C-alpha positions in Angstrom: 172.5 133.5 106.4 172.9 130.2 108.1 170.3 127.3 107.8 167.7 127.4 110.6 167.2 124.0 112.1 164.0 125.2 113.8 162.2 126.9 111.0 162.9 124.5 108.2 160.3 121.7 108.1 161.8 118.3 108.5 160.2 116.9 105.3 161.9 117.9 102.0 160.7 117.4 98.4 163.3 115.6 96.3 163.0 116.3 92.6 165.0 113.5 91.0 162.1 111.2 90.2 159.3 113.5 89.0 156.2 112.2 87.2 156.8 111.6 83.5 154.4 111.6 80.5 156.7 109.1 78.7 158.7 106.8 81.0 161.3 106.5 78.2 161.9 110.3 78.1 163.4 111.7 81.3 162.6 115.3 80.1 158.9 114.6 79.6 157.8 115.8 83.1 154.1 115.9 83.8 153.8 119.6 84.7 150.1 119.6 85.6 150.7 116.7 88.1 153.8 118.4 89.4 151.8 121.6 90.1 149.4 119.5 92.2 152.3 117.9 94.0 154.0 121.2 94.7 150.7 122.8 96.0 149.9 119.8 98.2 153.5 119.9 99.7 153.3 123.6 100.4 149.8 123.3 101.9 151.1 120.5 104.1 153.7 122.8 105.6 156.7 121.8 103.5 159.1 124.4 102.1 162.4 122.7 101.0 162.7 121.6 97.3 165.8 119.7 96.2 166.9 119.5 92.6 170.2 119.5 90.6 171.6 120.6 87.3 171.6 117.0 86.0 168.3 115.7 87.3 166.0 114.6 84.5 168.7 115.7 82.0 168.2 119.3 83.1 164.5 119.3 83.0 164.0 119.0 86.7 165.1 122.6 87.3 163.0 123.9 84.4 159.9 122.0 85.7 160.4 123.4 89.2 160.6 126.9 87.8 157.3 126.4 86.1 155.4 124.5 88.8 156.9 126.3 91.8 158.7 129.5 91.2 156.3 131.0 88.7 153.3 130.2 90.8 154.2 130.9 94.4 155.7 133.8 96.4 159.5 133.4 96.4 159.6 133.8 100.2 157.2 130.8 100.7 159.8 128.1 99.8 163.5 127.3 99.6 165.3 125.7 96.7 168.5 123.6 96.7 170.4 122.7 93.5 173.8 121.2 92.8 176.8 121.2 90.6 178.4 117.9 89.6 181.8 119.4 88.8 183.7 116.1 88.7 181.7 115.1 85.6 182.3 118.4 83.7 185.2 119.0 81.3 186.4 122.4 82.5 186.3 124.9 85.3 184.5 127.5 83.2 181.7 125.1 82.3 181.4 123.9 86.0 181.1 127.5 87.2 178.6 128.4 84.5 176.2 125.8 85.9 174.9 128.1 88.6 173.8 130.8 86.0 172.1 128.1 84.0 170.4 126.7 87.0 169.1 130.2 88.0 167.8 130.8 84.5 166.0 127.4 84.4 164.5 128.0 87.8 163.5 131.5 87.1 165.0 133.0 90.2 168.0 135.2 90.9 169.2 133.2 93.9 169.1 129.7 95.4 168.8 129.1 99.1 171.1 126.1 99.1 173.8 125.3 96.6 175.7 122.0 96.8 179.0 120.8 95.4 177.5 117.4 94.4 179.0 114.0 95.4 182.4 115.0 96.6 184.7 112.4 98.1 187.4 110.0 96.8 189.0 110.9 93.5 186.0 113.2 92.7 187.1 115.8 95.2 190.2 116.6 93.1 188.1 118.1 90.3 186.3 120.5 92.8 189.8 121.5 94.0 191.3 121.9 90.5 188.4 124.0 89.3 188.4 126.3 92.3 184.8 125.4 93.1 185.2 126.0 96.9 186.2 129.6 96.3 183.6 130.0 93.6 180.7 129.2 96.0 182.1 131.5 98.6 182.2 134.3 96.0 178.7 133.6 94.8 177.4 133.6 98.4 179.0 137.1 98.8 177.1 138.3 95.7 173.8 136.9 97.0 173.2 134.4 94.3 173.7 131.7 96.9 172.3 132.0 100.4 173.9 128.9 101.8 176.5 126.5 100.4 177.5 123.0 101.2 178.3 119.6 99.7 176.8 116.2 99.3 178.8 113.0 99.7 178.6 109.2 99.7 181.8 108.5 101.7 183.0 107.7 105.1 183.4 109.8 108.3 187.2 110.3 107.8 186.5 111.9 104.4 183.8 114.1 105.9 186.0 115.2 108.7 188.8 116.1 106.3 186.5 118.1 104.0 184.9 120.0 106.9 188.3 120.7 108.4 189.5 122.0 105.0 186.3 124.0 104.4 185.0 125.1 107.9 182.8 127.8 106.4 180.5 125.3 104.7 176.9 126.0 105.9 175.6 122.5 105.7 176.2 119.0 104.4 174.0 116.4 102.7 174.5 112.8 103.8 173.0 109.4 103.2 171.3 108.4 106.5 168.7 105.7 107.3 168.3 103.0 109.9 169.7 100.3 107.7 172.9 102.3 107.1 173.1 103.7 110.6 175.6 101.1 111.9 176.6 99.7 108.5 180.4 99.2 108.5 180.8 100.7 105.0 178.3 103.7 105.0 178.8 104.5 108.7 175.9 106.9 108.8 176.0 107.3 112.6 179.7 108.2 112.6 179.1 110.7 109.7 176.3 112.4 111.7 178.7 112.6 114.7 181.4 114.2 112.6 178.9 116.8 111.2 177.7 117.5 114.8 181.3 118.0 116.0 181.9 120.6 113.2 178.5 122.2 114.0 177.0 121.5 110.5 173.3 120.9 109.9 172.6 117.8 107.8 170.2 117.4 104.9 169.3 113.7 104.9 169.2 111.8 101.6 168.2 108.2 101.2 166.0 108.0 104.4 164.2 105.0 103.0 167.3 103.5 101.3 166.0 104.1 97.8 162.6 102.7 98.7 163.9 99.4 100.1 162.7 100.3 103.6 159.2 100.5 102.2 159.5 97.0 100.8 160.7 95.1 103.9 160.8 91.3 104.1 157.5 90.1 105.6 159.0 88.9 108.9 160.5 92.3 109.5 157.4 94.3 108.4 155.2 92.2 110.7 157.1 93.4 113.7 156.4 97.0 112.8 152.8 96.4 111.9 152.1 94.7 115.1 153.6 97.7 117.1 151.6 100.3 115.1 149.1 98.9 112.6 148.2 102.4 111.3 151.8 103.5 110.5 153.1 103.0 107.0 156.5 101.3 106.6 157.9 104.5 105.1 156.8 106.5 108.1 159.1 104.3 110.4 162.0 105.2 108.2 161.3 108.9 108.1 160.5 109.2 111.8 163.9 107.6 112.6 165.5 110.4 110.7 163.3 113.2 111.9 164.3 112.5 115.5 168.1 112.7 114.9 169.7 115.9 116.3 171.2 118.3 113.8 168.9 117.4 110.9 167.9 120.3 108.7 165.4 118.4 106.5 164.8 114.8 105.3 164.5 114.4 101.5 161.8 112.2 100.0 162.0 111.7 96.2 158.3 112.0 95.1 156.8 110.8 91.8 153.1 111.0 92.3 150.5 113.2 94.0 149.6 110.2 96.1 153.1 109.9 97.5 153.1 113.6 98.4 149.8 113.3 100.2 151.0 110.2 102.1 154.3 111.7 103.0 152.7 115.0 104.2 150.2 113.1 106.3 152.9 110.9 107.8 155.0 114.0 108.5 152.2 116.0 110.1 151.4 113.0 112.4 155.0 112.1 113.2 155.9 111.8 116.9 159.0 110.4 118.6 158.9 106.7 119.0 157.0 105.5 122.1 159.0 103.1 124.3 157.0 100.2 122.8 157.6 101.4 119.3 161.3 101.8 120.0 161.5 98.3 121.2 159.7 97.0 118.1 161.8 99.1 115.9 165.0 97.8 117.4 163.8 94.2 117.0 162.9 94.8 113.4 166.3 96.3 112.6 168.0 93.3 114.4 165.9 90.9 112.3 166.8 92.7 109.1 170.5 92.8 109.9 170.4 89.1 110.9 169.5 88.3 107.3 173.0 89.4 106.2 175.5 86.6 106.2 178.9 88.1 105.4 180.5 89.4 108.6 182.5 92.2 106.9 183.4 95.0 109.3 185.1 97.3 106.8 188.5 97.1 108.4 189.8 97.3 104.8 192.9 95.1 105.4 191.8 93.1 102.3 192.0 96.2 100.2 195.6 96.9 101.2 196.6 93.5 100.0 194.6 93.4 96.7 196.9 93.7 93.6 193.8 94.4 91.4 192.3 97.2 93.5 189.0 95.4 94.0 186.7 97.4 96.3 186.0 94.4 98.5 184.2 95.9 101.5 181.8 97.8 99.2 181.0 94.6 97.3 180.5 92.6 100.5 178.1 95.3 101.7 176.1 95.1 98.5 175.9 91.3 98.7 174.5 91.7 102.2 172.1 94.4 101.0 170.8 92.0 98.4 170.2 89.4 101.2 168.5 91.8 103.5 166.2 93.3 100.9 165.7 90.4 98.6 166.1 92.8 95.7 169.0 91.9 93.4 168.1 94.6 90.8 168.4 97.3 93.5 171.8 96.1 94.7 172.9 95.7 91.1 172.0 99.3 90.3 174.2 100.5 93.2 177.0 98.1 92.2 177.1 99.8 88.8 178.7 102.9 90.3 179.9 101.9 93.8 182.1 99.1 92.5 183.2 100.9 89.3 186.8 101.6 90.6 187.4 97.9 91.2 184.6 95.4 90.2 184.5 91.8 91.4 185.5 90.5 88.0 189.0 92.0 88.4 189.7 89.4 91.1 192.5 87.0 90.1 191.9 84.6 93.0 195.4 85.2 94.5 194.0 84.9 98.0 195.9 87.9 99.4 192.7 89.3 100.8 191.7 86.2 102.6 195.1 85.9 104.3 194.5 89.5 105.6 190.8 89.1 106.7 190.3 89.0 110.5 186.8 87.6 110.0 188.0 84.7 107.9 185.5 85.5 105.1 185.8 83.4 101.9 186.3 86.6 99.9 187.3 85.0 96.6 184.1 82.9 96.5 182.0 85.9 97.5 183.5 88.0 94.7 182.7 85.2 92.2 179.1 85.4 93.5 179.1 89.2 93.2 180.4 89.1 89.6 177.6 86.6 88.7 174.9 88.5 90.5 175.8 92.1 89.5 177.9 92.0 86.3 
C-alpha cells in the first residue's frame, strides 16, 4: 500500500504536546480532554495521527490507544509512529520498539512507521542496526503499512538516503515559509528532491514551532490587512497545503480550542488569492529583512575551523532570534542543533573569516551566540 495524496486530509494531528494534568509530569496526559480533541478532529475530517515511541516519555502512544484506537473504528483513522534508533543502545532494543508501540496503541499494525531523525552521524546507527531491512520485513508481515523516515538535514543528505533506499514510501520534512529559502534548512530544495524521487512528504514544523503564530507586529499587520479574518497560523498552514506532493501537514495540538481552530481553518482553506499572495510575499520579505547576518551556508568556514564549530547553523539561529524576537525559542533549538560544535569552542583563530565570501565578522557573532544561547 502506498500513501494516497488525494485521500489523506492535509491536516494531521501531532501528538508530541498533548494536554497535561501536571505540567511537570510529561506522562500525566489529560485523557478526557484528549478524547474531545480526537473526536473534534475526526468530525472535522481529519484522519492522520502522528506520535512516536519517545513522545511524552512513552505516554503519547498509550494515550492515543485509549482516546482514539479504543473508541473509534480502526478504518476511520491512520496512525504514524517512530523509532529513534540512534538513541538506543542495541539493535535488539531498537527493533523491539515496534512491538511495544503496537501494544501501547492497542493495534496490530501502524499505517506509517518512521525511522526517526536520520541524517548526519545518526544515520550510522540505523545502518548498523539493520533498521532499513527491519522495516521492509515488517511491512511484508503487515505490521507496517507504509515506512519512511524523518530528517532535519539538507537536500544532499535527503537525496543520498532516497537513492540508497528507493523503496521508502514517504518522508517527513521540516517545511514552512520561513525555512523555504533558508540557506541552512533549504526546505524548497528538500521538497524538490522528494519530488524527483517520487516521494510524498509529511510536513512537520509548518508554523516553525509556533513562531509563525507570534509574528512581529509590522509583519503581522501586512497579513491582517490582506485578510482580517484569517489567523496568522492559517497563513502558515495554507502555504504548506498548497505545495505539490504533500501527504499531510502536522499540527501539534495541546487544547480542544487549538483543534477546533485548526479544523475550522483547514476546512475554510483556499489557495492564496493574487492579493493575498502579494501580501504574503511582502510579509515574508519584511520578516527576512529583520535578519542581519548574510550567511549563505556555503560552508567554507566549516572547512577551515579547527574546532569543528557548526558556524552556519549558529548564524541561522542568530538570524532566527532576530526575526522572531524570541531568544528562548532559538536557545532551545541551539541546545541540539549546535551540540556537535557550539560557539564556545571558538578559539578566535580567524580561519573562518578568511574563508567567508560574505565578509561576516564570524568570531564576534560566535561570541554573541555563546552569550545568548549558552
